[in-house]
N, C-alpha and C positions, 0 to 999 in steps of 0.2 A: 456556492451558497456563502461565500465571504468567511469572516471570522467571528461574526456575532454582532448583535447590536445594529444591523444594518450597514456594517463597514466591511470593506474588502482587505485592509491592511497590507497594501502592496510592498511594504518594506518589511514585512514580517518573515520569519524563517518558516521552512516546512519540515515537518517531522517525516519519518519513514511511514507512519501509518497514514498520515494525510497524503502523502505522495502515492501510497497504494490505492487510495480512493481516486485520486486524480486519474491515474493511469487506467484502472479498470473501467471507470466511466467513460473515458475517451475511447477505449478499446471496444467496448460492448455495452455500456450503459450500467445502471445500478443492478447489482445482483438481486434476485427475489428475496423477500423478507424471510422465507422459510429456508434460505440456502445455508443457514448456520448450523445445520445437523452434522454429526460426525465428530471426528477427532481433530483437534488443531494441528496443524502442520508445524507449529513451533512451540516450544515450552513456555514462552513468555507472552503469549497471546491467548488470552481466555475467550472461550466462546461468548462470554458476556460483553466483550469489548465492542464499543461502538464501531470500530474498523475491522472487526473479526472477518466478516463476509468478504471484504475487499482484500485484506491480506491473504486469506485463504485462496481466493480466486487468482491473485497475482502469483502465488507459488504454483498452482495448477496450470497456469499459462507459461511456466517456466521463465519467468521474468525475473525471480529472485529465489535464491537458495537460503536466504537469512544472512545473519552477520557472524555466524559461527556457533559451534557448541549446540546446535538445535534451536538456537534463538532467533529472533527477527529484530530485536532491539527497536521496538515501535516508537519510543520517544525520542530517539536520536536524530539529530537533524541530518539532512541530505546535503552534501557538498555537490559542487558542479560536477566533479568527476563521476560520483556515484549517479547523479541524475542522467548524465550522458550515457552511461551503461544501461540504466533502467529503460531509457527511451529507445536505445538501440535494440535491445531485447524485445521490447513490446511492439514497435513499429517497423523494424528492419529485419527481424529474425535473425540478429547478429548475437552470437555468444560471447 
């Protein structure tokens, strides 16, 4: 969907919440709109978050365990090392 205003922003950075949406959509498509029921798997991700359903699904797929202390750190940027680990878990079933 780009970054808004009809732009893609190829030089932009990616946050952990955006990365969750990219990976979940690539693995199985967009989660259903009513998917957001239940308790959040992370303290810092509210069910009202735009990315909640993707972050919740990413955790259920065992692609992420968060960033520590029960948090996901949704606004943090993803570095190349972290991205490689997320992709390996999502597509190659690597731990």
